[in-house]
C-alpha positions, 0 to 999 in steps of 0.5 A, a space after each residue: 579888194 572891196 569887203 564881201 567879194 570873193 576871188 577865185 584861188 587855185 589851191 592846188 598850186 599852194 604848198 602842202 603842210 606836213 608835220 615836222 616829225 612824221 611828214 604826215 600831211 594830215 591835222 586836226 584841231 585840238 585846243 590850249 585852254 588858259 584860265 584868266 583871273 578877274 584880275 587880269 581880264 579885260 572884262 573884269 571877270 575870270 574865264 576860260 580862253 581856248 586857243 586853237 591848235 593843229 596837231 598831227 593826226 599821225 603822231 601828235 606832234 605840233 608843228 613849231 609854226 603852229 605851237 603857241 609859244 610864250 611871245 605868241 600869246 603875248 601877242 594874241 588878241 582877245 574880243 571883249 564883249 560890249 
């Protein structure tokens, strides 16, 4: 597919994701916030990095597939301004 082209996709055929705990189908965005020291920062400056997470609107649970686990955080890519 060439960049900039759009392709129709029927979302009615896609599987709904539900909460593992209460089966609710509605989620809201929340953020895990990490503080980065100047020594560990790719820019050499300390800063704050927000990590988006989906939280169940019904019970507040975070599904395992959405959880920012240590392994997932190690693989995270951070855009560094030029």
